C-alpha positions in Angstrom: 36.6 48.2 38.8 39.5 50.5 39.6 37.7 53.5 38.0 34.5 52.7 40.0 36.5 52.7 43.2 38.2 55.9 42.4 34.9 57.6 41.5 33.7 57.2 45.1 36.5 59.4 46.4 38.6 58.7 49.5 36.8 57.4 52.6 36.9 59.7 55.6 39.2 58.0 58.1 37.7 56.8 61.3 39.1 58.6 64.3 38.3 58.9 68.0 37.1 62.5 67.5 34.8 61.4 64.7 33.4 58.6 66.8 32.6 61.0 69.7 31.2 63.6 67.4 28.9 61.1 65.7 27.8 59.6 69.1 27.0 63.1 70.3 24.9 63.7 67.1 22.9 60.5 67.7 22.3 61.4 71.4 21.2 64.9 70.4 18.7 63.3 68.0 17.3 60.4 70.1 18.7 60.6 73.6 21.4 58.7 75.4 19.6 55.4 76.1 19.1 54.3 72.5 22.8 54.9 71.7 24.5 51.6 71.0 27.8 50.7 69.4 25.9 49.0 66.6 23.8 52.2 65.8 27.0 54.3 66.0 28.8 52.0 63.6 25.8 52.1 61.2 25.9 55.9 61.2 29.6 55.9 60.7 29.4 53.4 57.9 31.8 50.9 59.5 31.6 47.6 61.3 31.2 47.7 65.1 34.6 46.2 65.7 36.2 49.1 63.9 35.1 51.5 66.7 37.0 49.5 69.3 40.3 50.5 67.6 39.6 54.1 68.8 37.6 53.7 72.1 37.8 50.8 74.5 34.0 50.6 75.3 30.8 52.5 75.6 31.9 54.0 78.9 34.8 55.7 77.2 32.5 57.0 74.5 30.2 58.5 77.2 33.3 60.0 79.0 34.4 61.6 75.8 31.0 62.9 75.0 30.6 64.6 78.4 34.1 66.1 78.2 33.3 67.5 74.7 30.2 69.1 76.1 32.2 70.7 78.9 34.5 72.0 76.2 31.7 73.9 74.5 30.9 75.9 77.7 32.6 79.3 78.0 35.0 79.4 81.0 34.5 82.3 83.4 36.7 85.2 82.1 39.8 85.4 84.3 40.1 89.1 84.5 36.5 90.0 85.0 34.5 90.5 88.2 33.5 87.1 89.6 29.8 87.8 89.3 30.0 88.9 85.7 32.4 86.0 84.9 30.1 83.4 86.5 27.1 84.8 84.7 28.9 84.5 81.4 29.8 80.9 82.1 26.3 80.0 83.4 24.5 81.4 80.4 26.9 79.6 78.1 26.2 76.3 80.0 22.5 76.7 79.8 22.8 77.3 76.0 25.1 74.3 75.5 22.9 72.0 77.5 19.9 73.1 75.5 21.7 71.9 72.4 22.5 68.6 74.1 19.4 67.7 76.2 20.8 64.3 77.2 23.9 65.8 78.8 22.6 67.6 82.0 21.9 64.3 83.8 25.5 63.1 83.0 27.7 66.1 83.6 28.8 65.1 87.1 28.3 61.3 86.7 31.5 60.3 85.0 34.4 58.9 87.1 37.1 59.5 84.4 36.9 63.2 83.8 38.7 64.5 80.7 40.7 67.7 80.3 37.8 69.9 79.4 35.9 68.8 82.4 38.9 69.4 84.7 39.6 72.8 83.2 36.0 73.9 83.6 35.8 72.9 87.3 39.2 74.4 88.0 38.2 77.7 86.3 34.9 77.9 88.3 36.6 77.3 91.6 39.3 79.8 90.7 36.7 82.4 89.8 35.1 82.2 93.2 38.5 82.2 95.0 39.6 85.3 93.1 36.4 86.9 94.1 37.3 86.5 97.8 35.2 83.4 98.6 36.6 81.2 101.4 37.0 77.6 100.6 33.8 76.6 102.4 31.8 79.3 100.7 33.4 78.4 97.3 32.1 74.8 97.9 28.6 76.2 98.6 28.6 78.5 95.6 29.9 76.0 93.1 27.3 73.4 94.2 24.5 75.9 94.2 25.3 77.3 90.7 25.8 73.8 89.2 22.6 72.5 90.8 20.6 75.4 89.3 22.1 75.1 85.9 21.6 71.3 85.7 18.2 71.4 87.3 16.9 74.0 84.9 18.4 72.2 81.9 16.8 68.9 83.0 13.4 70.6 83.5 13.7 72.4 80.1 14.7 69.1 78.3 11.7 67.3 79.7 9.1 70.0 78.9 6.4 68.7 76.4 7.0 71.7 74.1 9.8 73.4 72.2 8.2 76.5 70.8 5.8 79.2 72.1 3.1 77.8 69.6 3.5 74.3 71.0 3.2 75.7 74.5 0.1 77.6 73.6 -1.6 74.5 72.1 -0.8 72.4 75.2 -1.8 75.0 77.8 -5.1 75.8 76.0 -5.9 72.1 75.9 -5.2 71.8 79.7 -7.2 75.0 80.5 -10.2 73.6 78.6 -10.1 70.4 80.5 -10.1 71.7 84.1 -12.7 73.6 86.0 -11.7 77.2 86.4 -13.5 77.6 89.8 -11.4 74.8 91.4 -8.0 76.0 90.1 -8.3 79.8 89.8 -4.6 80.6 90.3 -3.6 78.1 87.6 -6.1 79.6 85.2 -5.0 83.1 85.9 -1.3 82.3 85.4 -1.8 80.4 82.1 -4.3 82.9 80.5 -2.8 86.1 81.7 0.9 85.3 81.6 2.0 82.0 79.9 -0.3 82.5 76.9 0.6 86.2 76.4 2.7 87.2 73.5 6.4 87.1 74.2 6.3 84.6 77.0 9.3 82.2 76.8 10.0 79.7 79.5 13.8 79.9 78.8 13.7 83.5 80.0 13.1 82.2 83.5 16.7 81.0 83.7 18.3 84.5 83.9 15.9 85.6 86.6 16.8 82.7 88.8 20.5 83.0 88.1 20.6 86.6 89.1 18.8 85.8 92.4 21.5 83.2 93.1 24.3 85.6 92.2 22.8 88.3 94.3 22.6 85.9 97.3 26.2 84.9 96.8 27.3 88.5 96.6 25.8 89.1 100.0 27.3 85.9 101.3 30.9 86.8 100.2 30.5 90.3 101.8 29.4 89.0 105.1 31.5 85.8 105.4 33.5 85.4 108.6 
């Protein structure tokens, strides 16, 4: 019996970090709604009550998951031009949220923000302030950039395709089912743009981001 037990090797200890990491993995696979303590315990190979030694409840798990996602996002480089710095952070945020499709809808919903969340928001505000933004313009800028990042991430997460090949299959099926003479602009867009080699919906993010940063650059120059 002793030899059999030893042959299994030491069990990985259950920690708060392991609970949060495993919860994030489950959410990445299936979304946030199906995540339960029981499913989390099964994945961890423990009894549900064991989890409560490390987190008080599911809300604390969600708080920790969101804070961990914020921790993956690059902060705006402190010694760079504000525009470059915000672009770096925004591109990182879009990439992180693409890895965690459930997160965009929750990033600003938690009422117990963790240290990564607080550091991220403080860094973004500081970036704008160092760039010469007034407090009111900083508020406008931060809200605008966040809204664009989260909105794009939500749209991307809910698209019915993940690859250009999947997009092509869906679009071709749609085009075949609609009369071209009634929707000429849609037919033109899909056949002459969306179905062309190299098209990737994700590329639209940088175009929109640069428009926003251009507008903010004008706003900070002309603020009174």
